[in-house]
RODREN-268188 format. One record per residue (C-alpha): residue number from 0; residue in one letter; chain; x, y, z. Coordinates in pm, whole numbers. Layout:
# residues N
ATOM NUM A A X Y Z
...
//
This chain:
# residues 300
ATOM 0 M A -1680 -583 843
ATOM 1 N A -1966 -530 594
ATOM 2 A A -1996 -152 624
ATOM 3 E A -1638 -117 507
ATOM 4 F A -1715 -273 168
ATOM 5 T A -1838 -95 -143
ATOM 6 I A -2047 -272 -408
ATOM 7 L A -2091 -134 -760
ATOM 8 I A -2428 -228 -914
ATOM 9 V A -2432 -205 -1294
ATOM 10 D A -2769 -243 -1468
ATOM 11 D A -2948 -41 -1735
ATOM 12 E A -3289 -109 -1576
ATOM 13 K A -3370 134 -1295
ATOM 14 Q A -3603 -118 -1131
ATOM 15 N A -3321 -372 -1099
ATOM 16 R A -3081 -114 -956
ATOM 17 T A -3344 -8 -703
ATOM 18 L A -3422 -368 -603
ATOM 19 L A -3056 -455 -544
ATOM 20 T A -2992 -128 -360
ATOM 21 E A -3281 -190 -121
ATOM 22 L A -3154 -543 -66
ATOM 23 L A -2796 -445 17
ATOM 24 Q A -2778 -83 132
ATOM 25 D A -2818 -164 502
ATOM 26 S A -2500 -374 495
ATOM 27 Y A -2276 -218 230
ATOM 28 N A -2185 109 61
ATOM 29 I A -2365 110 -273
ATOM 30 V A -2251 279 -595
ATOM 31 L A -2473 270 -907
ATOM 32 A A -2398 270 -1280
ATOM 33 K A -2661 248 -1553
ATOM 34 N A -2431 141 -1837
ATOM 35 G A -2092 -16 -1905
ATOM 36 T A -1910 309 -1979
ATOM 37 Q A -2025 464 -1652
ATOM 38 A A -1923 148 -1467
ATOM 39 L A -1565 164 -1598
ATOM 40 E A -1542 535 -1510
ATOM 41 K A -1652 466 -1152
ATOM 42 T A -1404 182 -1106
ATOM 43 Q A -1122 418 -1207
ATOM 44 S A -1219 691 -960
ATOM 45 R A -1257 445 -672
ATOM 46 A A -1229 70 -710
ATOM 47 P A -1522 -112 -545
ATOM 48 D A -1475 -433 -350
ATOM 49 L A -1732 -621 -561
ATOM 50 I A -1926 -559 -884
ATOM 51 L A -2276 -687 -958
ATOM 52 L A -2292 -675 -1338
ATOM 53 D A -2583 -717 -1577
ATOM 54 V A -2504 -881 -1912
ATOM 55 L A -2770 -739 -2144
ATOM 56 M A -2704 -365 -2167
ATOM 57 P A -2710 -135 -2474
ATOM 58 E A -2387 -15 -2640
ATOM 59 M A -2150 -192 -2400
ATOM 60 D A -2274 -521 -2257
ATOM 61 G A -2152 -693 -1942
ATOM 62 H A -1913 -919 -2133
ATOM 63 A A -1735 -615 -2278
ATOM 64 V A -1722 -455 -1934
ATOM 65 I A -1558 -754 -1765
ATOM 66 R A -1308 -786 -2050
ATOM 67 A A -1210 -423 -1998
ATOM 68 L A -1183 -474 -1621
ATOM 69 K A -961 -780 -1656
ATOM 70 A A -736 -604 -1910
ATOM 71 N A -658 -324 -1663
ATOM 72 D A -401 -389 -1388
ATOM 73 N A -587 -151 -1155
ATOM 74 T A -922 -333 -1180
ATOM 75 R A -851 -694 -1274
ATOM 76 H A -853 -798 -906
ATOM 77 I A -1213 -678 -846
ATOM 78 P A -1449 -976 -816
ATOM 79 V A -1746 -964 -1054
ATOM 80 I A -2080 -1142 -1013
ATOM 81 F A -2301 -1155 -1320
ATOM 82 I A -2672 -1110 -1249
ATOM 83 S A -2849 -1181 -1576
ATOM 84 A A -3170 -1297 -1740
ATOM 85 L A -2953 -1520 -1959
ATOM 86 N A -2979 -1839 -1759
ATOM 87 S A -2858 -2121 -1983
ATOM 88 A A -2559 -2337 -1888
ATOM 89 G A -2370 -2189 -2184
ATOM 90 D A -2431 -1833 -2065
ATOM 91 E A -2307 -1918 -1717
ATOM 92 E A -2001 -2098 -1856
ATOM 93 L A -1910 -1797 -2071
ATOM 94 G A -1946 -1558 -1778
ATOM 95 L A -1719 -1769 -1558
ATOM 96 E A -1464 -1813 -1838
ATOM 97 L A -1447 -1433 -1875
ATOM 98 G A -1341 -1411 -1511
ATOM 99 A A -1661 -1372 -1308
ATOM 100 V A -1652 -1530 -961
ATOM 101 D A -2023 -1617 -971
ATOM 102 Y A -2329 -1613 -1195
ATOM 103 I A -2680 -1546 -1063
ATOM 104 A A -2979 -1589 -1293
ATOM 105 K A -3280 -1354 -1288
ATOM 106 P A -3529 -1365 -1132
ATOM 107 F A -3311 -1415 -826
ATOM 108 H A -3395 -1504 -467
ATOM 109 P A -3286 -1217 -235
ATOM 110 P A -3162 -1437 54
ATOM 111 I A -2942 -1636 -188
ATOM 112 V A -2797 -1317 -335
ATOM 113 R A -2715 -1183 12
ATOM 114 V A -2539 -1505 117
ATOM 115 R A -2337 -1530 -204
ATOM 116 I A -2226 -1168 -177
ATOM 117 R A -2132 -1214 188
ATOM 118 N A -1924 -1523 105
ATOM 119 H A -1736 -1351 -177
ATOM 120 L A -1666 -1044 38
ATOM 121 Q A -1533 -1265 316
ATOM 122 A A -1284 -1398 62
ATOM 123 V A -1195 -1038 -30
ATOM 124 H A -1145 -955 339
ATOM 125 Q A -912 -1252 387
ATOM 126 R A -714 -1161 73
ATOM 127 L A -670 -803 195
ATOM 128 L A -549 -925 534
ATOM 129 L A -292 -1152 370
ATOM 130 E A -176 -872 142
ATOM 131 Q A -132 -640 439
ATOM 132 L A 62 -901 632
ATOM 133 A A 287 -957 329
ATOM 134 M A 378 -586 339
ATOM 135 I A 462 -568 712
ATOM 136 D A 792 -656 877
ATOM 137 S A 697 -914 1138
ATOM 138 L A 959 -801 1391
ATOM 139 T A 923 -423 1395
ATOM 140 E A 561 -414 1269
ATOM 141 I A 641 -134 1025
ATOM 142 P A 631 -173 644
ATOM 143 N A 890 -403 487
ATOM 144 R A 1119 -368 186
ATOM 145 R A 852 -491 -55
ATOM 146 R A 611 -221 61
ATOM 147 F A 890 38 43
ATOM 148 A A 944 -45 -326
ATOM 149 E A 574 14 -400
ATOM 150 V A 550 341 -206
ATOM 151 Y A 881 468 -345
ATOM 152 E A 767 418 -703
ATOM 153 R A 427 575 -634
ATOM 154 E A 572 883 -464
ATOM 155 W A 839 919 -732
ATOM 156 R A 570 943 -1001
ATOM 157 R A 357 1177 -792
ATOM 158 C A 649 1414 -738
ATOM 159 M A 730 1393 -1109
ATOM 160 R A 373 1493 -1200
ATOM 161 N A 374 1779 -949
ATOM 162 N A 734 1885 -1022
ATOM 163 T A 817 1865 -650
ATOM 164 P A 1124 1726 -469
ATOM 165 L A 1151 1381 -316
ATOM 166 S A 1386 1323 -24
ATOM 167 L A 1516 986 91
ATOM 168 I A 1693 890 416
ATOM 169 V A 1878 566 485
ATOM 170 V A 1926 487 856
ATOM 171 D A 2169 231 998
ATOM 172 V A 2210 126 1362
ATOM 173 D A 2569 184 1473
ATOM 174 H A 2765 -129 1570
ATOM 175 F A 2452 -347 1567
ATOM 176 K A 2648 -672 1527
ATOM 177 L A 2848 -590 1838
ATOM 178 Y A 2525 -514 2026
ATOM 179 N A 2380 -849 1917
ATOM 180 D A 2696 -1037 2013
ATOM 181 T A 2711 -863 2351
ATOM 182 Y A 2347 -874 2461
ATOM 183 G A 2198 -1155 2251
ATOM 184 H A 1950 -1169 1963
ATOM 185 A A 1643 -1117 2182
ATOM 186 A A 1786 -785 2302
ATOM 187 G A 1881 -701 1941
ATOM 188 D A 1524 -765 1827
ATOM 189 L A 1386 -540 2101
ATOM 190 L A 1639 -274 2002
ATOM 191 L A 1522 -276 1638
ATOM 192 K A 1162 -233 1754
ATOM 193 R A 1260 70 1961
ATOM 194 V A 1458 225 1674
ATOM 195 A A 1164 169 1437
ATOM 196 A A 929 337 1686
ATOM 197 A A 1169 632 1728
ATOM 198 I A 1189 685 1351
ATOM 199 Q A 814 657 1311
ATOM 200 G A 758 900 1597
ATOM 201 S A 981 1157 1425
ATOM 202 L A 762 1165 1112
ATOM 203 K A 463 1396 1141
ATOM 204 R A 301 1412 796
ATOM 205 P A 69 1137 666
ATOM 206 A A 276 1108 346
ATOM 207 D A 605 1049 534
ATOM 208 F A 694 680 522
ATOM 209 V A 939 449 699
ATOM 210 A A 1020 85 626
ATOM 211 R A 1266 -171 748
ATOM 212 Y A 1496 -220 451
ATOM 213 G A 1677 -521 594
ATOM 214 G A 1879 -620 899
ATOM 215 E A 1949 -305 1103
ATOM 216 E A 1880 -69 812
ATOM 217 F A 1572 150 768
ATOM 218 V A 1464 379 487
ATOM 219 V A 1248 693 502
ATOM 220 I A 1058 852 213
ATOM 221 L A 978 1224 239
ATOM 222 P A 766 1343 -54
ATOM 223 E A 768 1715 -139
ATOM 224 I A 1049 1787 108
ATOM 225 E A 1349 2001 11
ATOM 226 A A 1702 1898 107
ATOM 227 E A 1729 2144 399
ATOM 228 N A 1407 2022 561
ATOM 229 G A 1496 1663 485
ATOM 230 K A 1825 1698 668
ATOM 231 Q A 1643 1853 966
ATOM 232 I A 1410 1553 982
ATOM 233 A A 1710 1319 963
ATOM 234 E A 1870 1508 1253
ATOM 235 K A 1549 1472 1450
ATOM 236 I A 1552 1095 1390
ATOM 237 R A 1916 1076 1503
ATOM 238 F A 1837 1280 1815
ATOM 239 E A 1525 1076 1904
ATOM 240 V A 1715 747 1885
ATOM 241 E A 2003 881 2096
ATOM 242 A A 1759 1042 2343
ATOM 243 Q A 1626 697 2434
ATOM 244 K A 1966 637 2598
ATOM 245 I A 1964 265 2530
ATOM 246 P A 2275 150 2723
ATOM 247 F A 2563 38 2499
ATOM 248 P A 2889 86 2695
ATOM 249 D A 3088 -124 2443
ATOM 250 S A 3009 118 2161
ATOM 251 A A 3299 326 2034
ATOM 252 V A 3057 611 1957
ATOM 253 A A 2873 685 2283
ATOM 254 A A 2759 528 2609
ATOM 255 W A 2427 445 2447
ATOM 256 L A 2296 334 2112
ATOM 257 T A 2319 566 1811
ATOM 258 V A 2237 564 1439
ATOM 259 S A 2403 700 1127
ATOM 260 L A 2201 853 845
ATOM 261 G A 2254 940 481
ATOM 262 G A 2010 1147 275
ATOM 263 A A 1954 1284 -72
ATOM 264 T A 1695 1492 -256
ATOM 265 H A 1591 1482 -618
ATOM 266 T A 1307 1627 -826
ATOM 267 P A 1198 1351 -1065
ATOM 268 V A 1169 1445 -1432
ATOM 269 H A 1086 1101 -1573
ATOM 270 A A 816 855 -1464
ATOM 271 E A 1067 572 -1456
ATOM 272 L A 1232 533 -1117
ATOM 273 D A 1595 650 -1112
ATOM 274 A A 1819 442 -885
ATOM 275 A A 2057 737 -842
ATOM 276 L A 1859 887 -551
ATOM 277 F A 1888 576 -335
ATOM 278 V A 2252 530 -436
ATOM 279 Q A 2330 888 -331
ATOM 280 A A 2161 845 7
ATOM 281 D A 2339 512 60
ATOM 282 H A 2677 667 -25
ATOM 283 C A 2609 942 229
ATOM 284 L A 2525 678 489
ATOM 285 Y A 2858 509 413
ATOM 286 A A 3035 843 461
ATOM 287 A A 2853 903 791
ATOM 288 K A 2954 562 924
ATOM 289 H A 3316 599 820
ATOM 290 G A 3329 958 942
ATOM 291 G A 3263 868 1304
ATOM 292 R A 2896 756 1306
ATOM 293 N A 2606 917 1499
ATOM 294 Q A 2570 1186 1234
ATOM 295 V A 2376 1289 924
ATOM 296 I A 2539 1344 586
ATOM 297 W A 2323 1481 306
ATOM 298 A A 2408 1471 -64
ATOM 299 T A 2491 1810 -211
//
């Protein structure tokens, strides 16, 4: 677990940076900053898992640094441990009130520092696990609707910055209620897992994303994909689900299970998410379902 974590050491004294690096480099990835400004720059380029922060530094002291970190949504979650020569009870109280998770007075005892860092990083590890679980659909083990909302907004803004298209596909299992009523909920759950796996297997690029939107509905995000290519991917998804030949003799569509898909493409021009893209894709899904199912309809 340790080698996965990055610690940012912020101290204006080279001797202190060297001492802490030698103490921790065998267990963690170490990044160094010699002043507050450099520390803030490094947290923006890649957020560390923990910051060891000196208080007494020229120009921008540790208190100013932690205030800046806590004022930024991208860095406020990073745990900060003050390591300072200021060792009065008042100094420690101020550091903790500013948001530090711990306060270590200099001169410090290396074994104590190691244990405290390990304990705080274990808490970070547990928090990350919980956050990941909160973003995963427990049944299909693919991302859930909450994670979709985050990725959708991120990719929307990225495509807006790059002036590139964003395609969206909404997938719905045909006659799922009938399948559930006929074969039972356990079979329905297994079916949703297989559909999720078929969709995921149809996506080849790292940026392509699928989530369970709710019930028997899935949503696919295709950044930097034009409408023609997006429709081809949707057709591939439809084919891969049908190719599994999951028996469904009661279906009015085919002898096996099928899906209907609606898609739309838009090149974002504003940073704020426009609901129209999802609405278009959803309308196309509605048209596909009412036009006979087991087909793709793409917004023109």
